[in-house]
C-alpha positions in Angstrom: -12.0 -14.1 3.7 -13.0 -12.4 0.4 -13.0 -8.6 0.2 -13.2 -6.1 -2.6 -10.1 -4.4 -4.0 -11.0 -1.0 -2.5 -11.2 -2.4 1.0 -8.1 -4.5 0.5 -6.2 -1.4 -0.6 -7.4 0.6 2.4 -6.4 -2.2 4.8 -2.9 -2.4 3.2 -2.6 1.4 3.8 -3.5 0.8 7.4 -0.9 -1.9 7.8 1.7 0.5 6.3 0.5 3.3 8.7 0.8 1.0 11.7 4.5 0.5 10.7 5.0 4.3 10.4 4.9 4.5 6.6 4.9 8.2 5.4 2.7 10.0 2.9 0.4 7.1 2.2 -1.6 7.5 -1.0 -4.2 5.2 -2.6 -5.0 5.7 -6.2 -8.0 4.1 -8.0 -6.5 3.4 -11.4 -9.3 1.0 -12.5 -10.7 3.5 -15.0 -7.3 4.4 -16.5 -5.4 1.1 -16.6 -5.8 -2.6 -16.7 -2.7 -3.1 -14.5 -4.7 -3.2 -11.3 -7.6 -1.5 -9.6 -5.6 0.3 -7.0 -2.1 1.5 -6.2 -1.0 2.0 -2.6 2.0 4.2 -2.5 4.1 4.9 0.7 7.4 6.4 1.6 10.0 4.7 3.9 12.5 6.8 5.9 15.5 4.5 5.2 16.4 1.4 3.3 15.7 -0.8 6.4 12.4 0.9 6.8 11.4 0.2 3.2 12.3 -3.4 3.7 10.4 -3.6 7.0 7.3 -2.0 5.3 7.4 -4.6 2.6 7.8 -7.5 5.0 5.0 -6.2 7.2 2.5 -6.0 4.3 3.4 -9.5 3.1 3.1 -11.0 6.6 -0.1 -9.2 7.6 -1.8 -9.8 4.3 -0.9 -13.5 4.4 -2.1 -13.8 8.0 -5.4 -11.8 7.6 -6.4 -12.9 4.1 -4.2 -15.9 3.2 -3.0 -14.0 0.1 0.4 -14.1 -1.4 1.7 -11.6 -3.9 1.4 -12.5 -7.6 4.9 -11.1 -7.9 7.2 -8.7 -6.1 10.1 -6.6 -7.3 12.7 -4.4 -5.8 15.7 -2.5 -7.2 19.2 -3.5 -6.4 19.5 -1.1 -3.5 16.1 -2.0 -2.0 14.9 1.6 -2.4 11.8 0.9 -4.4 9.8 -2.3 -3.6 6.7 -3.4 -5.4 4.3 -6.0 -4.2 1.7 -7.0 -6.7 -1.5 -8.6 -5.5 -3.2 -8.5 -8.9 -6.0 -6.1 -8.0 -3.8 -4.0 -5.7 -0.2 -3.0 -6.3 1.8 -1.7 -3.4 4.7 0.7 -4.1 7.1 1.2 -1.2 9.7 3.9 -2.0 12.6 5.6 -0.3 12.0 9.4 -0.1 14.3 10.3 -2.9 12.9 7.7 -5.2 9.3 8.8 -4.4 10.3 12.4 -5.4 12.2 11.3 -8.5 9.6 9.0 -9.9 6.5 11.0 -8.8 4.1 8.1 -9.4 1.1 10.3 -8.4 1.9 12.9 -11.0 2.2 10.2 -13.7 -1.2 8.8 -12.6 -2.8 12.3 -12.0 -5.9 11.2 -13.9 -6.6 8.5 -11.4 -8.9 9.1 -8.4 -7.4 9.1 -4.9 -9.0 7.8 -1.7 -8.7 10.5 1.0 -7.0 9.5 4.2 -10.1 9.9 6.4 -11.9 7.4 4.1 -9.3 4.7 4.0 -8.8 5.0 7.8 -12.5 4.5 8.3 -12.7 1.6 5.9 -9.7 -0.2 7.5 -10.1 0.7 11.2 -10.9 -2.8 12.3 -7.6 -4.0 10.9 -5.3 -1.6 12.7 -3.1 -3.2 15.3 -3.8 0.0 17.4 -7.5 -0.2 17.1 -9.2 0.1 20.5 -12.7 -1.3 20.2 -15.2 0.1 22.6 -17.2 -3.1 23.2 
């Protein structure tokens, strides 16, 4: 299934939310960088949570869209994981690393997608979605 990068970023945010990721931010960096169209940034409560968030995104994206990351990286202590899908880059950080690296401040000239908007765009992909059919 082919979807645009904005919807893909919103669905990834929903996957992270379903797995209790904290402080989810989506930045549209397409006007300020050629790295990607969107960054999805999330905080994990612990090292195992950071790892679980990463595995959840990879598994659910592969299942829903048959997409594999172009590349992925993590630091030695597994406190900052990066999953690069080309148009969307997912940053999964431990709380201390999120505060230290302050990605949103560095990219403060990018537009962010507000939570209500990404939730609305991705609602059909939440594992907790209760459809009223």
